C-alpha positions in Angstrom: -203.9 44.1 17.3 -207.6 45.0 16.6 -209.5 42.4 18.6 -212.5 42.8 16.3 -210.4 41.3 13.4 -209.8 37.6 13.3 -208.5 35.3 10.6 -211.9 33.6 10.4 -212.0 31.4 7.3 -209.5 33.5 5.3 -206.4 31.2 5.3 -204.6 33.2 2.6 -201.3 32.8 4.5 -201.9 29.0 4.3 -201.8 29.3 0.6 -199.3 32.0 -0.5 -196.5 31.7 2.0 -193.6 29.2 1.9 -193.4 27.2 5.2 -190.1 25.4 5.4 -191.0 23.5 8.6 -193.9 21.8 6.6 -192.0 21.6 3.3 -194.9 23.7 1.9 -194.1 25.7 -1.2 -195.4 29.2 -1.7 -198.6 29.4 -3.8 -200.0 26.0 -2.8 -202.5 25.3 -0.1 -201.1 23.8 3.1 -202.1 20.1 3.4 -203.8 20.6 6.8 -205.8 23.8 5.9 -209.5 23.1 5.9 -211.7 25.6 4.0 -214.3 27.0 6.4 -212.5 26.0 9.5 -208.8 26.9 9.1 -205.8 24.9 10.3 -206.6 21.2 10.8 -203.7 20.9 13.2 -203.9 24.3 14.9 -202.3 23.1 18.3 -199.3 21.5 16.6 -198.7 24.2 13.9 -195.1 25.2 13.4 -193.6 28.4 14.9 -193.6 30.1 11.5 -197.4 29.8 11.5 -197.8 30.7 15.2 -195.8 33.9 14.9 -197.2 35.2 11.6 -199.7 38.0 11.6 -200.7 39.7 8.4 -200.9 43.5 8.2 -204.7 43.3 7.8 -205.0 41.8 11.3 -202.7 44.4 13.0 -203.6 47.6 11.1 -206.6 49.7 12.1 -206.3 51.5 8.7 -207.3 48.5 6.7 -211.0 47.7 6.4 -212.8 44.5 5.5 -212.0 45.0 1.8 -208.3 44.4 2.6 -208.9 41.1 4.3 -206.5 38.9 2.3 -209.0 36.4 0.9 -211.1 39.4 -0.3 -208.2 41.4 -1.7 -206.4 38.4 -3.3 -203.1 39.2 -1.5 -201.7 39.5 2.0 -199.3 42.0 3.4 -196.6 41.8 6.1 -193.5 43.7 6.9 -190.0 42.5 7.5 -186.5 44.0 7.7 -187.4 45.7 10.9 -190.4 47.3 9.3 -188.4 48.7 6.4 -190.0 46.4 3.7 -193.7 45.9 3.1 -194.3 42.6 1.3 -197.5 42.2 -0.8 -197.8 38.5 -1.5 -200.3 37.9 -4.2 -202.5 34.8 -4.7 -201.0 33.2 -7.8 -204.6 32.3 -8.9 -205.3 36.1 -9.0 -202.0 37.6 -10.2 -203.3 41.1 -10.9 -205.3 41.4 -7.7 -202.9 44.1 -6.4 -203.5 46.2 -9.6 -207.2 46.5 -8.9 -208.8 49.5 -7.1 -209.0 50.5 -4.4 -205.8 48.5 -3.8 -203.4 49.9 -6.4 -203.8 53.6 -5.6 -203.5 52.9 -1.9 -200.4 50.7 -2.4 -198.9 53.6 -4.5 -199.5 55.9 -1.6 -197.8 53.5 0.7 -194.9 53.3 -1.7 -194.1 57.0 -1.0 -192.1 55.9 2.0 -189.5 54.7 -0.5 -188.2 58.3 -0.3 -187.3 57.5 3.3 -185.6 54.2 2.7 -188.6 51.9 2.8 -189.4 49.2 0.2 -192.7 48.0 -1.1 -192.2 44.6 -2.7 -195.0 42.8 -4.7 -194.4 39.0 -4.8 -196.4 37.0 -7.4 -195.0 33.5 -7.1 -191.2 33.9 -7.7 -191.8 37.2 -9.7 -190.9 40.4 -7.9 -192.1 43.9 -8.5 -190.7 46.9 -6.6 -193.3 49.6 -6.3 -192.3 53.3 -6.3 -194.7 56.3 -6.3 -193.8 57.0 -10.0 -193.3 53.6 -11.4 -193.3 49.8 -10.8 -190.0 48.0 -11.5 -190.7 44.4 -12.6 -187.6 42.4 -11.8 -189.1 39.2 -13.3 -188.8 35.7 -11.9 -186.1 35.5 -9.3 -184.3 32.9 -7.2 -185.8 33.6 -3.8 -182.3 33.3 -2.2 -181.1 36.4 -4.0 -181.2 39.7 -2.2 -183.0 42.8 -3.6 -181.9 46.4 -3.2 -183.9 49.4 -4.1 -184.0 53.1 -3.5 -183.1 56.3 -5.3 -180.0 57.5 -7.0 -179.1 61.0 -8.2 -179.1 61.3 -12.0 -178.7 64.7 -13.7 -179.9 66.4 -10.5 -183.0 64.3 -10.1 -183.8 61.4 -7.7 -184.4 58.3 -9.9 -185.8 55.1 -8.5 -183.8 51.9 -8.9 -184.2 48.2 -8.0 -181.8 45.4 -8.7 -181.0 41.9 -7.7 -177.8 40.9 -5.9 -176.5 37.4 -6.5 -173.5 35.4 -5.4 -172.7 34.4 -9.0 
């Protein structure tokens, strides 16, 4: 982690992420977050909060413009680093489409050719980003799994994204 970077008064994770231990829904400010000073119960915060670090904090490649409260979204990886989640502030739903963000996210999405995913989350809406297109899957039940990648079609690699459900 870059020791020069700190959360400061950002708190975007305190707004956009679902925190089950606090019954805090995604897209709403945490009840203990204090603008300008951060978590109002920092010492007693749940493990989900203690263990979370957004990509801006850990990446040397992201400058101050990418700080989540400036960008309007935060990023983190999961699935053993195979998925990059871009979680957008619902109050700024097109923040990820602005420059310099969109072209850089597009560049990051090139890893899809190697089995990685770039998933944009705007509330319950999901968009899978590929280098050549964005596949908007619409509003989804968060319990449903997504799969994406490439299939061969007429000798070409074509991107796909779909939702798996138990129904």
